C-alpha positions in Angstrom: 20.7 -13.5 7.0 21.2 -13.1 3.5 20.3 -10.0 1.6 17.8 -12.1 -0.7 16.2 -13.5 2.3 16.1 -10.0 4.0 15.4 -8.0 0.7 12.0 -10.7 0.6 11.1 -10.1 4.1 11.2 -6.2 3.3 9.0 -6.7 0.8 6.9 -8.5 2.1 6.6 -6.2 4.9 5.9 -3.1 2.3 2.8 -5.7 1.2 1.5 -6.2 4.2 1.4 -2.4 5.1 -0.2 -1.5 1.7 -2.8 -4.2 2.7 -3.5 -3.1 6.0 -3.6 0.3 4.6 -6.1 -0.9 1.8 -8.1 -2.9 4.3 -8.8 -0.3 7.4 -9.6 2.6 4.2 -12.2 0.2 2.7 -13.7 -1.5 5.9 -13.4 1.7 8.2 -12.8 5.0 6.6 -14.8 4.9 3.5 -17.9 3.7 5.6 -17.4 6.2 8.6 -17.5 9.0 5.3 -20.5 7.8 4.0 -22.1 7.4 7.5 -21.1 10.9 8.1 -22.2 12.3 4.6 -26.0 10.9 5.4 -26.2 12.4 9.0 -24.5 15.9 8.0 -25.8 18.3 5.8 -24.6 21.8 4.5 -22.1 23.6 2.9 -19.4 22.2 5.8 -20.7 18.9 5.4 -20.0 19.1 1.7 -16.5 20.5 2.0 -15.4 18.3 4.7 -16.5 15.0 2.8 -15.1 16.5 -0.7 -11.5 16.9 1.8 -12.5 13.3 2.8 -12.5 11.7 -0.6 -9.8 13.5 -1.8 -7.8 11.9 1.5 -9.1 8.7 0.6 -7.8 8.4 -3.0 -4.7 10.0 -1.8 -4.0 6.8 0.3 -5.5 4.5 -1.8 -2.7 6.0 -4.4 0.0 5.7 -1.3 -1.1 1.9 -0.7 -0.5 1.2 -4.5 2.8 2.6 -4.5 3.7 0.7 -1.9 2.6 -2.6 -3.6 4.5 -1.3 -6.8 8.0 -0.9 -4.4 7.3 -4.1 -2.7 6.9 -5.9 -6.3 10.0 -4.2 -7.3 12.1 -5.1 -4.4 11.0 -8.7 -4.4 11.9 -8.7 -8.5 15.4 -6.6 -8.2 16.2 -9.5 -5.2 15.3 -12.2 -7.1 17.1 -11.5 -10.7 20.1 -10.6 -8.4 19.5 -14.1 -6.5 19.4 -16.1 -10.0 22.4 -14.2 -11.0 24.8 -15.0 -7.8 23.7 -18.9 -8.5 25.2 -18.5 -12.1 27.9 -16.9 -11.3 28.4 -19.6 -8.5 27.7 -22.3 -11.0 30.4 -21.2 -13.4 
């Protein structure tokens, strides 16, 4: 397989991982934390939920970074591919 297609596949894989991570955060993690917070009261609950919110932010940031990395890989692969095509045309 040529490097262009390989890079595109890797970019798509990273994008898929990022989308799945964001989906799990939004559909499972966040609702679970809200449910837990509504049922558990006290100092321990506040500290736990504060940490949970912090982790949510970190995971969300990781998903965004994966999306950016995916876009960068795809962009570089496209530019390199176009340059190679132009080179062969000369």
